[in-house]
N, C-alpha and C positions, 0 to 999 in steps of 0.2 A: 504494499500499499504505500509505504514511505516512497519507494523507488518511482512508483506511478505518479507520486505528486511532485517530486523532483524532476521527473521527466516533462510533466506538463508546465512547471514553472521554467524550464530551460526552453521549451517551445515557444513560450509567451515571451520570454526575454528574446529569442532570436527574431520573432515577430515584430518586436518593439525596435530592435536594431534594425531591420528591413524598412520599418516605417519611417525611422530617423533618417536613414540613407535617402529613402524617397523625398523626405521633406528637405534634404539637403540639395537634392536635385530639382524639385519641384517647388517653386516659391509662389508667393501671392500673384506675381505677375504671370506665373504658369498655371495658375489655378489649382496648384496641387494636384495634378493629375496623375492618374494611375491606371492600367488596364483594367477593365471590368473583371475579365476572368482571374487575374491575380488577387482582386479585392475579395472576390467570392471564395476562393481558396483560403484566404486568411479567415473569413468568417467562419467557414467549414471547421477549421483546425482550432479557432479560438473557443468556439461554442461546442465543439465537439458534436457536431451534426453532420448528417450526410445530405449533400444536395444533389437532387436528381435534376438533369437538365433537358428541358424541352424548349430551349431558347438557343439563339446564335450570339456567342460573345467575341467572335473573331473580329479584330480590328476596332472593337468598342473601347473607348477611353472614357473614364468616369472623372469628373471634375470635383474638387474638394473631398477626394476620396476618404481619406482618414477621418475626416470630420463628420462623415456620415455614419460611422460605426458608434453604436451605443453599447459600452461594456457591460451594461445591465440587462440587455435584451437583444436576443438574436432576431426576434421578429421586427422590431423598430429598425434595427440595422439592415435587414433584408428590405424593408418597405423604403428606407432612404436611398439604398444603394440601386435598387432596380426601378425606381419611379422615373428617373429621367429617360429610360430607355422603353417605358410604356411596358414594363414587365411586372409580373407579380409572382407571388409565391401562394402554394397551398400546402397547409400542415397535413402530412399523411400520418405522423406519429410524432412522440415527443424528441425523437432523434432524426427525423428524416423530413425534408421538405422539397416540394417539387417545384421548379422554376417555370413558369409559364408565360406566353404573351397575354397581355390583358383580354379579357373575355367580357364583351358588353353583355351577353345574355346571362353569365352566371355570376351570382353574388353569395354572400354568406347568409345564413338564418338570421344573424343579427341585423344585416341589411333589410331583410325581408321584413322583420318585426318593426323597424324604424319606418318603413315606407307604409306598411298597414296602419300604424298609429297616425301618421301624416294624413292618409287617406280619410280616416275616421274623423279628422277635424273638419273635411270639407262638407260633412252631412251628419245629421243626427236624427233624422226622421225620413218617412217615406217621400215627402215632397222634395227634400233636399237630395235624396238619392236619385229620384226621378229626373230632376234637372242635370245631374251628373250623368245619368245613364245616357241622356238625349245628346250631351255633347261627345261622350265616348262612342256611341254607335255611329254617330256622323263622321268622326274623325278617324276611327278604325277603317271605314269603308275609303275614306279620301287616301289615308297613308298606304293603305293596301294597293289603291288604285282598282278595286274590284269592278266597280261598275263601268269603267272603260273597256273591260275585256268581255264583261257579260254582254255588252252591247255588240261585239264583233262575233258572237256565237253563230253558228250555223243553222240551229233549230232543227236539223234532221233527226230523224226517227233513228234508233240504234240499230245496230246489226245484231240479231238473236240467234242463237244456236237451238238445236233441238233440247227438249226438256228431258232430263235425266230423273227417273222415279226411284224413289227409296222409300224407307219405313217411316211414313208420316210427313214425309216433304219431298219436294222436288228442287232440282238445281238446274238453272238455265244461265249460260254465259252471254254477256252482252259487250258490245264495243260501241261506244257513244262517240261521234265527232262532235267536238266542242268547237275550237278554232278551226277553220278550213285545213284539212290535212292533218290535224293532231286528234289522236283518240285516247279514250280513257278505257281500260277494260276491267271487267268484274264479273261477279256471279250473283245470281238473285236465287235465294233460298226462300222457297214458298210453302206454306202449310197444305196438305192435301184435303184439308177440311174445307167445305164450302163457305161462303159468307164473306162479311168484310173483316179485315184483319189488320192488327196493328202493324206499323212499318217502322223499322229501325236501320238507320243509315249508319254503317260501321267503317269509317275510315280506318285504313291500316297504319300501323307504327312500324318502328325500326326493328322488328324482330326477324331472326334468321329465316330464309324461304319466304318471307313476305305473306301475302294473303293465301299462300298455297299451303301453309304449315298445318300440321296436325290439330293444334290447339285452336286455330282459327276456324278450320272446318268443324270441329267439335262445337264451338259456341254457335256458329251460324245454324248449324244443322239442329242443335238443341232448341234454340229459341224458336226456330221454324215450326218443330214438332210441337212446342207449347203454344203456338198460335201466332207468331209473329213473322212477318215477311222480313228477311234480312238481306241486306245488299252490302257487300264489300267490293273493293275496287283497288287497284294498284296505286301505290305512291307513284309521283311523277319520276321518271328515271328508274323505276323498279319493274320488275315483271315484264309484261309485253310493252310497257312504256319505253323500256330501255332498248327495244328494237328500233324505236324511233329517234331517241335522243341520248342513248347509252346512259350509263350510271353517272356520268358528269353533269347530266340536266338537274338530277336531285341536288347537287351541290351549288345551286344557284338561287338567287331571290326569286328568279321566275318561278321556281317550284312553289313558293308560298302562295302566290296569285293562282297558279293553275290548279294547286290541289283544292284551294277554296272554291274556285269556279267548277271544279269537277263535282264537288259535292252538292253545290247549289244544283248544277245541270241534271244530276242524278235524281235529286229530290224532286225537280220539275218533271222529270219523266215518270218517276214512280207514282207520283202523288195524283196523277192524271189517270192512273189504273182504277178500274171499277171495284177490285177487290180490296182497296185500300181504305181505312177508316181515317180520315183526315183529322179526326179529334184525338188520335193516339199516334203520335210522330216521334219517335225517339232518335237519339244520336249517341253512338257509344264507340269508344276506340282506346288503345292503351299506349302508353309512351307517346311517340309523335302522333298517333292516331287520338290520343288523349288531348293534345295541344289543338288538333284540328276539331275535336269535339267542341271545345270551348270557343274556338273561333266561329265555328258554323252556327254555334247557337246565339252568337252576338250579331252574325250578319243575316240570320234568317229567322223570323218571328214563326215559322210554322211548326218548329219544334215544340213539342209539350212535355218531354222529358229528356234529361241529358245524364250520361254516367261516364266521366272521364276517369280512366284508371291509370295508376302509377305515372302521373304527369303533373296535375296541378300544384303549383307553389307560387309563392311571393317573390322568391329570390333566384328563380331559374326559368328563363323563358323559351328552353327547348335547346337552345345551341345550333342545331342544324339550320341551314339557311331555309328549309322547307317550312321552319316554325318561327324564324326570326331574322329573315332575309329581308323582309319589309319592317320599317320603324313603327309598328302597330302599338307597341307599349310606350310610345312618345305622345300618344294621343291624350287629350286633356291635361297636358302639363307633365304627364308621366303616370303610368299605370302598371299593372302586372297581371299575370294570368288569374291570380285568385280574385282581383277586381273585376277582370273580365267575366269570370264565371258568375261572380255575384250579380251580374246584369241579368241573369236568367231568373232571379226571384220575381214573383213568388212560385214558379213553376216547380215541379219536382226535380231534385238533382241527388245523385249519390256520387260521393268522391271516394275512390278506393286507394288506398295508400299502403306503403310497407316500411319497414324500419332500415333498408339498407341501401336506399338511393335519396335522392333530394326530398322525397315526399314524406321522410321521416319526421319532419316538423309539422306535418298537417293536422294531428290532433291538438296540439298546443297552440299553433299559430294560425293557419289558413282556415281550420274549421271553426273555431270561435269567431273568426272574423265573419264567416260566411252565415253563421247562426245569428249574428248581430244585424247584418243586413237584412236577412230573411224575416228577423224579428220586427223590422220596420213594416212589414207587411201582416204581420200576425201569423207568419207562416213558418217559424222556426223548425217546426216538425217536418217541414217539407224537404229540407237538406239533411241528409246523413253522411256519416263517415265509417267505411269499413276500413278498419287499420290492422294490418297484419305485421306486427313488430319484428317477429323472427324471419320474414320473407324478404326477397329481393326483387329486382327489376325484372318481372316477366309477366306473362298472362297465364299464371298456373290455376289449379282447379279451384283453390280458394277464391281467386279473383272472380274466375268464371262464376262460381257459385254465388257470389256477391251480385253479378250482374243479372243472374238468373232471377234471384230473390227480388231484387229492385223492380225489374219490368214486370215479373209476375204480378207483384203488388200494384203498381201504377196502371198497368194496362191490363189487368184481370186476365193474365195467361194461366194456362192449365199446368200446374206443378206436377200433376201426376204423370206428365209427360217428360218429366225431367230425368232423362237416363242417357248419358253419353255415350254409352255402349252400343246403342241404336244407331248411331251416326256411322256412316259409310265413309271412309277415309279415302277420298280420290286420289288416283295418281295426278301429278302436275298437268300432264297433257291434257286430261279431261277438261281442264278449266282455262285452255288457251282458246282465244278466239281467233288468232292468226296463224296457228300452228308452231310447232316446237321452235322453229328458225325464222318464223315470220314470213313463211312463204306464201301465206293468205294475205298479207298486208294489202290494202286497197291501194289502187295505182297512184292516187293523190297524196298518199301518206308521206308526210315528212319523214326523212330518213337521216338527219343529222341536226345538232342543235343549230347548226346555221340556218335551218329552215325556220327558225322562229325569229330570225332577224326582222322580217317584214312586220312583225306585230310587236316586238319589244325593243327593236333599234339594234343595228350591227353592233354598236359600241357595247351594248348590254351583254351580248353573246360572245364578244370577241375573246374575252379570257376563256370562257368555258369552251369555245371552239378549240383553242389551243390546247386545252387540257383533254379535249376528245381526240385530238390527233395524237397526244401522248399515249392515251389509253389504247388507241388503234395499234400503235407500233408494239406495245407491251403484249397485246392479244396476238399480234402475228409472231412474236418471238417465241410465246408459250405454245401457240398453236403447232409450231414446227416440232414441238416433242411428241405430239400425238398421243397426250395423256388419256387414260380411259377413266381415271379418277376426276369427276367434275369438281369436286371439293378441292382437290389439290391444285388442279389448273386455275381455278379461281383464285386461290391464295397466292399462287405463283405469279398470276397476272397482277394482282393487287401489289405484290413486292416489287414487281419490275415498274409498274406505273408509279408507285410511291417514289422509288429511287429516281427515275428519269425526270420526274416532275421536280423533285428535290435539287437535282443537278442543274436543271434548267432555271429554277429560280434563283439558285446560288448564282449561277453565271449572270443573270440579269441584274442584280444587285452587286455583284463583285466583277465587273468587266476588267478585261485585260489592261486597260487604260490605269488601274490601281498599281500596276507594276512599273517602276521607273524606266524611262527609255535607254538609260546608259547603265551599263553593269558597273556598280562603284569598284568593284575589286580590280577589274581589267580596263576600264574606262571605254569599253567597246559598246557601240550601239546595238541594242537589241531588235531583232526582227519582231514583226507582229504575231508570228506564230510561236517564237521562243516565249514572248510575253504572255500569249494564250496558255502555253504549257505551264509557265509558272503560276499563272492564275488559277490553272486547273487544280494545282497542288495546294491551294489554300482552303480548299472544300474541307470541312471537318472530317476526320477519319470515321466519325460515327454513321455518316451516311453510307459509306461503303460498308461497313461492318454490319449495320442493319440489313442492307441487301443480302449479303452472304449468309446471315443468321437466318433470314426469313426464306430464304431458297432452302437451305439445308433442312428447314424443318419438314419440307413436303416433298423434295426432289432428292434423287440419288447424286453422288458426285459427278457420274458421267452427264446426267441432265442438268446440272449446274454448269458445267464445262460448256454444253450446247447453249445454253441461255447467254453466257459470255460471248460465244462465237456469234450469236444474233446481235449482240451489241456492235461487235466489231467485223460485221459481215464477212465472217469466216477467214479472217486474215491470217490466223495461225496454220490453218490447213493449207491455205493457198500460197504462203510464203514458204512453208515446209516443203510444198512441192516444188517450188523454184529451186531451193537448196539441192534437192535430190537430183533436179535436173543439170544443175551447175556441177555438183560433186557426184558423178555417178557411182563412184565407190565409197561413199558416205558409209562409215562403219556405224553400228548400232550404238555405241557410246558417244560418238560425235552427234548422231541424230538425236539421242536423249538430251544432250546439253543444249543443242540448239533449240529444241522444242521447249525445253525448260526456260530459256531466255524469251522465247516468242510467247510463252503463257505469262510471264512475268509482264511483258509489254501489253498484252490483253487486258491482265488484271489492272495495271495502272491506267489504261485507256477508258475504263469504264465511267470515269467521271469527266471525260473530255466534252468540250462544248461542241466541237465540229469534227467532220471528218478529216479535215486537213490537220487537226491537233492528233487526232487517233494516229494518221499516217506518220506524223512527226514522232510520236512516241514509239512506233515500230521501227522507224529509221534509227533511232537511238540504239534500240536492242539489236537491230541487224548490224550495226557496227561492232556491237559486243559479239556477236555470232561470227563475223569474219575475223575479228582479232584472235577469237579463240582458235579458230582454224589455223591461222598463221602460226600461233603458238604451239599447235598441235602438229607442226612440220608440213601444213599445206601452205601453198602460195595463192592467196585468194584472188589477187590481180591477175595472175596468170590463168587460173581457172575459170574466172569470168570471161577473159578475153578469149580463151579457147571456146567456151561456150557461144559466144557472140559470133566467132568465126564459123563455127559448125552451123549455127541457125542460118546465117547469112549464105553459106553454102547451100543449105536445103531449100532455101528460098529460091536462090539461083536456078538450081536443079529442076524445081517445080515449074519456074518460069519458062526455062528451056524447053521442058517436056510439051507444055502446052503449044509451043511454037511448031 
């Protein structure tokens, strides 16, 4: 124990000396600057905490660095040090902090409590809240720009599949054209009993396999057996929507608008059916689908009951652009999903939450707030909270049971039909409108995110189109492996996409111009390609390491090498073939050494910006190969000369033969 104390004191003394040294070099005139990475390392050592990095510290310099550190608080020190760069920290344990970029949709429970307390000062009765409701409903629509796009809709009837009949319910696929050339696909689960039925619109969330997953089918089929028509549909850029705009489309603010438009359009179509009871219209979704549930309840007064699952919070707006891409929470001077949910008062609402995500605060924070607002209407009993403290972020059995109980009560559904085992889990292909590979897409269908430029503006889709191009290349590289495991293929594609995008973004923000034109050591002027190569090497090693780690999780070493060959257009094999042609009697040992050099070149070239830079990297290693051959008793210059002479002779012979 004594040794540990002495060691810590020695470490602090050394840090203090380093700080004094820095102060000697950095004065008031120099703003006492130090590299950000160096300061963070000092904080980690001084406070004996581990810092996990999700930020870029390369080249970033912190002014008045040492003055920002508070010896009594690691968190105040991190706040002061990270603030100038718009970075933040998230406490993961008493000894671990994750450093992240500022996230506008994510705050803390304490922030949520402060906001709800502030909102409660704006109204204290039904009349006051109704005024606030009118402002919010108007501004949410304006900030979402929803009316502009609703006016552009085609109004066309949906494409419907044949009806599939099961125990107590039927399923029918639909493809609804909203904007010209843009389709939303989904499934309609209908009770087999006659008469008018309740209708529940079920926007999908960010759960694996989308709306095709087993628990989604269980929920839709069970509610249909109980007497409600249920409609689920793809997220924008997920499922069949990805055939049109790839998954990139989902990560845009456009998704926020289109998903809301899809929900409204589907309700327009469904509510016109003769078997729908328009007095019983519900909306229910989990996670991102829960965020859509709240938004749709704000935009559309036709809903009479709502059930957001594992989503509603005062301190988190969803994070995904499809939930917070448009600034709807700036409405009314600042709001949150809890207040937007409260606009549904006094109509019945059930909020389902759990103890292992951001909804852990619901019982003590958001639910009491909702009860207060519902109390303005004398309807506090109309809002309920089912909290599952030991559960996490999913749509598991207990969440589904909460949904069944809620809609059974408010829509008088038949609880005797509540038996998930009676639901037939269909294969994904059954639920496709356009076929597994989109072979049945209509001729007018948009087939790239660029196709939305005419509606949302070319500038809006430009960045997404660039990402779509990166994804296309990633898919091509992985497709060359001919993997039969779809999950492995998807994970490998994601790894390559993330890497290529990170490399592109790094080079966009760290161009070769950051490298001086003149080599300080030699005074020689550097070429553009040389500066590009030097800039390539500034990219954090973690970018490369992440790619290798992610690929090795799902691919064999041989497959990983093929991926790297895809990056470098097969230069290893092509160049190796050249060496064998130039050196016909190349030994196995020589071939092994040369191939090793070329694979090193390939590895280094993965983070290059251009093909020119990749070729330059290979030129460096080709020089090493040739030096090796010379050192191994070969005469590379003579070998190459002989090869050229031989090729020229062969060409001359062919030319003469033609005459």
